[in-house]
C-alpha positions in Angstrom: 81.1 108.3 124.8 81.0 105.9 121.7 81.5 108.8 119.5 84.7 109.8 121.1 86.0 106.2 120.9 85.1 106.1 117.0 86.8 109.5 116.7 90.0 108.3 118.5 90.1 105.1 116.2 89.6 107.2 113.0 92.3 109.6 113.9 94.7 106.9 115.2 94.3 105.0 111.9 94.9 108.3 109.9 98.1 108.6 111.7 99.2 105.0 111.2 98.1 105.0 107.7 100.0 108.3 106.9 103.2 107.5 108.4 106.1 107.4 106.1 107.0 103.9 107.3 103.5 102.5 106.5 102.1 104.2 103.5 104.1 105.8 100.8 102.4 108.4 98.7 103.3 109.5 95.2 103.5 113.2 94.3 99.8 113.3 93.2 98.8 112.3 96.9 97.2 109.1 95.6 97.0 105.9 97.5 99.8 103.4 97.3 99.2 100.9 94.4 99.3 97.2 94.8 102.3 97.3 92.2 104.2 100.0 94.1 103.7 97.9 97.4 104.8 94.8 95.9 107.9 96.6 94.3 108.6 97.9 97.8 108.3 94.6 99.3 110.5 92.8 97.1 113.5 95.3 97.8 116.0 93.6 100.0 113.8 90.6 100.8 114.6 87.0 100.8 112.5 84.0 101.2 111.5 83.6 104.9 112.7 87.3 105.6 110.3 90.0 104.1 111.5 93.4 104.6 110.7 95.8 107.4 108.7 98.1 105.1 106.3 95.5 103.9 105.9 93.7 107.5 105.1 97.3 109.0 102.7 98.0 106.3 100.7 94.8 106.9 100.8 95.2 110.6 99.7 98.7 110.5 97.0 97.8 108.1 95.7 94.8 110.2 95.8 96.8 113.3 93.7 99.9 111.8 91.0 97.6 110.3 90.8 95.7 113.6 90.4 99.1 115.5 87.7 100.1 113.1 85.9 96.9 113.3 85.8 97.2 117.0 84.6 100.6 117.0 81.9 99.8 114.6 81.2 96.3 116.3 81.3 95.0 112.7 82.2 91.3 111.9 85.7 90.6 111.2 87.1 90.5 107.5 89.9 88.2 108.3 90.9 86.2 111.3 94.8 85.5 112.1 95.7 84.0 115.1 99.3 85.6 116.0 100.2 82.6 118.2 100.1 80.3 115.0 100.8 82.7 112.3 103.9 85.2 112.7 103.8 88.4 110.7 106.6 87.3 108.6 104.5 84.5 107.3 101.5 86.7 106.9 103.7 89.1 105.1 105.1 86.5 102.5 101.4 85.3 102.0 100.5 89.0 101.1 103.3 89.2 98.8 102.3 86.1 97.1 98.8 87.2 96.6 100.0 90.6 95.4 102.2 88.8 92.7 98.9 86.7 91.8 97.2 89.9 91.3 99.6 91.6 88.8 97.0 92.5 86.5 95.5 94.6 89.3 98.8 96.4 90.0 97.4 99.9 89.4 94.6 99.2 92.0 94.8 100.6 95.8 97.2 98.4 97.5 95.0 98.3 100.6 92.0 97.1 98.8 94.0 94.1 97.4 95.7 93.1 100.7 92.5 93.2 102.5 91.0 90.8 99.8 94.0 88.6 100.0 93.7 88.6 103.7 90.2 87.6 103.7 90.9 84.9 101.5 94.0 83.6 103.0 92.6 83.8 106.7 89.0 83.4 106.4 86.8 83.5 109.7 85.1 80.3 110.9 82.5 80.1 113.7 85.5 79.2 116.0 88.1 81.4 114.4 90.1 84.1 116.3 91.1 87.6 115.3 94.6 88.8 115.6 
């Protein structure tokens, strides 16, 4: 039964991450780079109002990581309380982190974003997950 659960979560994560609204791929089929994500996030965005593309990317990544962690019963990488931190704020924090990592713009976006989430939203003993 646990094997089926893991398989379901893996398949679901593949569907989410390969969605055109969540993950953009270039012609070579490579993962989205941090620089490409930042460029897409800055289009039509204003302070306090990140664009939908960026919020969907972050939300999809967060949900996928959480599902995989639950399936593996592994400790959380980051802890975000959605009652306290709205997705718009988390997205703006992600954009700020990407800007601060401009020298790493060719690295995979998901790697940089997960690193930023773990630094921005660390888990304490009493921390709650999104």
